[in-house]
Structure formats: structure tokens, C-alpha cells
C-alpha positions as CSV (number, residue, x, y, z in Angstrom):
1,M,167.3,182.1,8.5
2,P,167.0,184.4,11.6
3,H,168.5,187.9,11.3
4,I,170.3,187.3,14.7
5,S,171.9,184.3,16.3
6,L,169.3,182.3,18.1
7,E,169.3,178.8,19.6
8,D,168.6,176.3,16.9
9,H,166.4,174.1,19.1
10,L,164.0,177.1,19.9
11,P,162.0,178.1,16.9
12,G,159.7,181.1,16.8
13,I,159.0,183.2,19.9
14,T,160.6,180.8,22.3
15,G,164.1,181.5,20.9
16,L,163.5,185.2,21.1
17,L,162.2,185.1,24.7
18,E,165.3,183.1,25.7
19,Y,167.6,185.5,23.8
20,R,166.5,188.4,26.1
21,K,165.1,186.9,29.3
22,D,165.1,190.4,30.9
23,S,162.7,191.9,28.3
24,A,160.8,188.6,28.0
25,Q,159.8,188.5,31.6
26,P,157.3,191.4,31.6
27,I,155.7,190.3,28.3
28,R,155.5,186.7,29.5
29,E,153.7,188.0,32.7
30,L,151.3,190.2,30.7
31,T,150.5,187.3,28.3
32,Q,150.0,184.9,31.3
33,L,147.6,187.4,32.9
34,L,145.6,188.1,29.7
35,L,145.4,184.5,28.4
36,R,145.4,182.4,31.5
37,G,144.4,184.8,34.3
38,P,140.9,185.2,35.7
39,S,138.5,186.3,33.0
40,T,134.9,185.8,32.0
41,L,136.3,184.7,28.6
42,T,137.5,181.1,28.5
43,E,141.1,180.3,27.9
44,G,140.0,178.9,24.5
45,E,138.2,182.1,23.6
46,R,141.2,184.1,24.4
47,E,143.4,181.8,22.3
48,L,140.9,182.4,19.4
49,I,141.7,186.1,19.7
50,A,145.4,185.3,19.5
51,T,144.7,183.0,16.5
52,I,142.6,185.5,14.5
53,V,145.2,188.3,15.0
54,S,148.2,186.1,14.1
55,H,146.3,184.7,11.1
56,G,145.5,188.3,9.9
57,N,149.2,189.2,10.3
58,E,150.2,186.2,8.3
59,C,152.6,185.0,11.1
60,K,152.8,181.3,10.4
61,F,154.5,180.4,13.7
62,C,152.1,182.2,15.9
63,T,149.0,181.2,13.9
64,T,149.9,177.6,14.0
65,A,150.9,177.7,17.7
66,H,147.7,179.4,18.9
67,T,145.5,177.4,16.6
68,A,146.9,174.3,18.2
69,A,146.4,175.8,21.7
70,A,142.8,176.9,21.0
71,D,142.0,173.5,19.5
72,K,143.4,171.7,22.6
73,L,141.4,174.0,24.9
74,L,138.2,173.8,22.9
75,G,138.5,170.0,22.4
76,E,137.9,170.3,18.7
77,Y,139.5,171.6,15.5
78,E,136.5,173.1,13.5
79,T,136.2,176.4,15.3
80,T,139.7,177.7,14.7
81,Q,139.4,176.8,11.0
82,A,136.0,178.5,10.8
83,I,137.0,181.8,12.3
84,K,140.0,182.0,10.0
85,K,137.6,181.6,7.0
86,D,134.7,183.7,8.1
87,I,134.0,185.0,11.6
88,E,130.3,185.5,11.0
89,S,129.6,181.9,10.1
90,A,131.9,180.4,12.7
91,P,130.4,178.2,15.5
92,V,130.9,180.8,18.3
93,N,128.3,182.9,20.1
94,E,127.4,186.4,19.0
95,K,129.5,188.0,21.7
96,M,132.6,186.1,20.6
97,K,131.9,187.0,17.0
98,A,131.8,190.7,17.9
99,L,135.0,190.4,20.0
100,L,136.8,188.6,17.2
101,V,135.7,191.4,14.8
102,I,137.2,194.0,17.2
103,A,140.4,191.9,17.4
104,K,140.7,191.9,13.6
105,Q,140.2,195.7,13.6
106,V,143.0,196.1,16.1
107,Q,145.2,193.8,14.0
108,Q,144.7,196.1,11.0
109,S,145.2,199.3,13.1
110,G,144.0,200.4,16.5
111,K,142.3,203.3,14.8
112,N,140.2,200.8,12.8
113,V,138.2,199.9,15.9
114,T,134.7,201.4,15.4
115,A,132.1,202.5,17.8
116,A,129.7,200.3,15.9
117,A,131.9,197.2,16.5
118,V,132.1,198.1,20.2
119,G,128.3,198.7,20.3
120,R,127.7,195.3,18.7
121,A,129.9,193.6,21.3
122,K,128.1,195.4,24.2
123,D,124.7,194.5,22.6
124,A,125.8,190.9,22.5
125,G,126.7,191.0,26.3
126,A,130.4,191.9,26.3
127,T,131.5,193.8,29.3
128,D,133.9,196.7,29.2
129,I,136.7,194.5,30.6
130,E,136.1,191.9,27.9
131,I,136.4,194.6,25.3
132,H,139.5,196.0,26.9
133,D,141.1,192.6,27.2
134,T,140.3,191.8,23.6
135,V,141.9,195.0,22.4
136,L,145.0,194.4,24.6
137,I,145.3,190.7,23.6
138,A,145.1,191.7,19.9
139,A,147.7,194.5,20.4
140,L,150.0,192.1,22.3
141,F,149.8,189.5,19.5
142,C,150.5,192.2,16.9
143,L,153.7,192.8,18.9
144,Y,154.5,189.1,19.0
145,N,153.8,188.6,15.3
146,R,156.0,191.5,14.3
147,Y,158.7,190.3,16.8
148,V,158.7,186.8,15.4
149,D,158.6,187.8,11.7
150,G,160.7,190.9,12.1
151,L,163.7,188.8,13.3
152,S,162.8,186.1,10.8
153,T,162.7,183.3,13.4
154,R,162.7,179.8,12.0
155,L,159.8,177.4,12.0
156,P,160.2,174.1,13.7
157,D,161.5,171.1,11.8
158,T,158.2,169.2,12.1
159,S,154.6,170.1,12.7
160,D,154.6,167.9,15.8
161,Y,156.4,170.7,17.6
162,F,153.2,172.7,17.7
163,N,151.3,169.9,19.4
164,T,154.0,169.8,22.1
165,L,153.9,173.6,22.3
166,A,150.1,173.6,22.6
167,E,150.3,171.0,25.5
168,R,152.9,173.2,27.2
169,L,150.8,176.4,26.8
170,V,147.7,174.6,28.1
171,T,149.5,173.0,31.0
172,N,152.1,175.7,32.0
173,G,150.7,178.8,30.4
174,Y,153.0,181.5,29.2
175,T,155.5,181.4,32.0
176,R,159.1,180.2,31.4
177,L,159.6,176.6,32.3
178,P,161.6,176.5,35.5
179,Q,164.1,174.1,34.0
180,G,164.5,176.1,30.8
181,Y,164.4,174.6,27.3
182,D,167.6,172.6,27.0
183,H,165.6,169.4,27.0
184,L,164.4,170.4,23.5
185,K,167.9,170.1,22.1
186,K,168.5,167.3,19.7
187,N,171.0,164.7,20.9
């Protein structure tokens, strides 16, 4: 049960973002820029960063949501499962492995990011902006994970919700739907 009164039809982060639309707007814009804006990292790769951080923080809502979004963007399900088990054996390139390691270090503490991890990423071809954006995405998802779990938001009634959410994230990104979310209310 959530610690504050939230709309029953809006589980997880969506309910929180609707609760305070004024504070939600800037973080929605930052998330849209980082995960859907121009980048040399694909949208799927950026969703992998969100997934690995949320998984490490044990945030069930965010892990499931971003796993579903990454799966949809990548067109398969194996990669997300593999990175959650073992980054080093996952079917991603060396640059992505190195960036995911940095993301996991950020998830544990920003001070855990090592020069060796950054050097590995650079040696694998990561640019300074890719390293920057990886750290910022990881830090942003730590915020989201703590926001969702800190207010004890509820999970959706069915796992189908995450497929619908993934479709919305792929199609509309992280911006608020112009019509809002009343269409999600049960009749």
C-alpha cells in the first residue's frame, strides 16, 4: 500500500508523476532527452542501462518496466535476462559491457566508479559523452527507483500492464500523454 494517496489506476512511477506534475515535468524532460534524444547509444542500449540499475536496486516496478521496453526495442528477450545474470557473458559488445559495469558502479555509489572502469570503456570505444550519459542515466534511475520504492507505490494488477507501458515508452517516450491517463481507469 502506498505511503501517500495515489490514483489506483496508476501504479509505480506514473502515479507519482501524476501526483506532482510540476516536479514531474523537469525529470520527464531529462529522461526523454537521455533515453530518447540524439545519442550514439541506441534507445535499446540506454534502456539496458535503466534495466541494470533498477535490477541492482531491486526495484521490481522499474526493473520490469525497463526490461519490457528494452526487449521491445531490441526485438528479443535474451539480452535483458543475460545482463541481469552476468554482464560479462551477455550478448552485447565490449563497449556496452563496459558501460553497464559503470552503470552498476553508479548504482552502488557514485564513488564506486573507478578509473579502470572508465579506461575500459574508452579502450572499447566509448566516447566521453557516452560515459557521461551512462553515469547520468544510472543516477537518474537510482532517483526513480528510490522514489518508487520510497513511497511504496503499488505494482500493477497484471503483468500485461508492463507490455502496454513498454509500447507507450517506445512509441511516446517519457513525455506525459497529452490526454493524461484517465483512459487507464477501470470502468
